N, C-alpha and C positions, 0 to 999 in steps of 0.2 A: 630639834629643828631650833636652829639660833634665832634667838629674841634680835628682834628689830632695833638697831640703834634709835635711840630718841636724838631728837634732834638741837645740836648745838645751841649753844646762847647765840653765838652769832648769825647764823642760819633763822634762828626767831626772830631777832630785829631784823635781818633782811625782807623778812616776807611777813612783817605787820604792813597795817594796809597805808600807815602813811608814809613810809620809807619808797617806797617805787617811785611814786609822784616826785617827792623832795631828791631824791638822785636825778630822776630826768628833769626837773628843772634847776638841778645842778650844771647838768650837762648842756641845757639851753643856754645857762646866763655864761658860760665859759666860751662857747658859741659863740652867742655874741660880740664878750670880748677880742675875742681870735679874728674876728670877721672884721673889726674896725681896726684892729693892727693888721693884719695883712692887707689890706685893702686899702687904708688910709682914709677912713671915712671920715668925714669933719663932725664937729661937734654939732653944729649948726643944722646937720641933719639928722646924725642918731646919736644920742649922747651914750657915754662910757656905760656900764656898770655901778664904776665905782662915782662917776658924777651922781646918778640917781640914789645910790644910796649914802652921800652924803647929803642931798635936798632930803632925804628924809632924814638923816639922822639931825641937820639944825633944824630942818623949819616943820618936826613931830607936832608939836603943840598947836600951831595953824592948822596945820592938814587935819588933825583930830579936831579941831571946833569945826573945820570946814566938812567935814565929813558925817557931822549930827544931822543937818539940814535934810542931808541927804538919804542918812540911814533912815529917818521917821517919814519921808516922804515915803521911802522904798515898804518900810512896813506896813505904814496906814494905805498903802493903794496892793498892794500883796492880802491886807485878811480882806480888805474887800473884793480883791477876786475869789479869795476863798467863798467871804459869804455868800454872793452874789450868783458865782458857777457853779456851785455844787447842786443848787437849789433848781438852775435851770438845767440842769444836765438832766435831773429827775422829771423835770415834767416834759424835757424833749424826749427820754427814752423812754416815759410812759403812755404818752401819744405822739400817734402817727399823725395827729391834724398841729400838733404845736411844732411837732420837728417840719412838717411840711413848711410851716410858715415861720421859723424863729431862723431853724440851721442855714436856710440859703442866706439868709443876711447875716449872720454871724461870720461865714466863711467870706462873703463881700465886704464886709469891714474889716474884714484882715489884708486886704489888695490896697487898702489907703493907708499911703505912710503915714504913722503920727508922727514924722517931725512937719509933715507939710499941715495937718489940722493943731498943730500946738500953739501955735501963735492964737489961733480964735479960744482959747482957754486964758489966752494970758488977757484978750481984749474982755471978756466975759467976768471974767474973776479974780482981776489984778497980778501984781506982780509975786504975791504971797502966798502961801503953802499950799493950796488948792487944785492950782493947775499942776505942779508934781507929783499931787498923788494921782489925778485923774491919768497921767501920761504916762505912771504905774501901773494902775487899776486897768487902762485899756491894753497893756501889751501884756498883762497877767491872767484877764479873765480867759482868751482865748481856748490857753493849753487846758486851763482845768475843764473849763466846759469839756472840751474832746477826750479829754482823757476820763473825764464819771461817765460822758454818757458810752463810752463804750466798754467800761467796767460794769455799766447797767446793764446793758446791751449782753455782756456774754455771761451772764447768770443762766445756770442750766435749767429749764423751765421745768424740766420733773421735777426737779428740786421744791420750785415753788408749787407745783399740784399739788406734791406732798405733802407740803407744811398746810395749803390750805383745806386740804383733805382733812389733816388734826384738827380742823376748826379754829384756825388762825384767822384772825383779822385780819384786814389789809395791811395796817400797822406794822401790826405784830410780825406778820411775815416779811416786810419790808427789812424791820430792824434785825431777824433774825438770818433772814438768807440773803436779800439784795444787796444790804448796805455793806456785810462782810466781806460777801464776794467782791463789792467794787472797791472797796479800800487800797488795795494795792496799787490798780490803774488810778486813783485821786491823789495819793500821795506821789506817783511817779507825774502828773501833772503838778500836781502843787512844787516839786521839785525844779519843773523847770519854768512854772512862775514863777517861783522867788528870785530866779537868776536873770529873768527877762523884767520884771519888775525894778530893777537897778538901773536897767538900761533906761524903763521910760521914765526913772526919774531924773535920769542926768541928760535926758532929751529935754524934760521941762524944765531945766536951767539953761539949758543950751538958748534957751530962745526966748526968756525972760528972769533973771535972778540977780542978786545982789549977794547971794552966801551959797554955800555948797561946793563940791568936788568939781562939778557941770562946771562951775562960774570960777575955780581956780582952772579949769583944763582950756577954757574958752579967755582966761587974760592971760595964763600962759602962749597961747599961740599966736597971740596978739603983739606980745610982745619979743616970738622966738624962742621964750625960754624952756626948751625942750626938756633937760633934767625936771625941772617943777613939773612939767606936765608928764613924763615919764611915770614921778613921783604920784601923780594923781591918779592915773593907772593901776599902779600897782595897788592904791589904798582901794580902788573900785574892786580890782581882783580879788583882796583881802575880804571886802564887805560881800559880794557873793559865795566864798566860799565857806564865809563863817553864816549866814544866812543859811547853803545848803546845807551845813553841817547839822543845823539846829532841824530845819525839817527832817534830816534823814534821823536825829535822835527820836524826835515827837512820833517818827515812824515805826521804830523798834520796841519803843512802850505802847502803842498803839496795835498793832499788827507784828509780836514778836514772833508770830507762827510762821510766817511768811519769809521775814527777814533774815531766820534760824535757815528755811530751807535755799535762800538765794545763795544767801552765804557759803552752805555746803556746796552747792554746786560752782559757785565763782571757785571756791577753793582746790573742790574736785579738778578743775579742768586747769 
């Protein structure tokens, strides 16, 4: 039987996890530029990719400086979402009484647009970093709770009964069975949360701020400086991708068995 040929270097590069999204991004940028040229779209409506790249190159120090407040508010809001969201999910999943009282209120809170209540945070806490952190926390809290509740509730009851039959305390059973089983769902919620926290921080900066990427976007809209606004959007996209990647790396360290199984399924398809 002939041996299977090993994949070539080009094939390995094309199958890398980062190559396909990058190639798709290149296609989008090329289509963007062609659409502007073919349909003669004026620059005051949609800037060309070259203009956006020029702004990123010339104003990079200022954009980097303005990205720090947004990054700080995003990280703080995300950490608060994880700090309060996971224990809240534990209470909801462990008690039907708590679920009946708390869970409907959480769902109801998501129907209230955060941009509508963000001005209240400015009135209560001023124009500092706190309103941005609260906005990021509110947008990132719900995905963590929902995913973690689903993870805790999906634990096999027979496994829990077996652990209790082996004279395991409630805390030990939780640490040995419930928590490891729920970790994939928890990290799924954290990945969604960290991207929404970026949105929350920008919402807070839109309402009242004199720094941050949201402030840059608001100032650019007021002066019709669309290349700068698109450059700020690129910075926000990069921020969300980097934070998502960090959470994914942490997931690979905490639950490597689940990540390896997931990767095997993805590459098999």
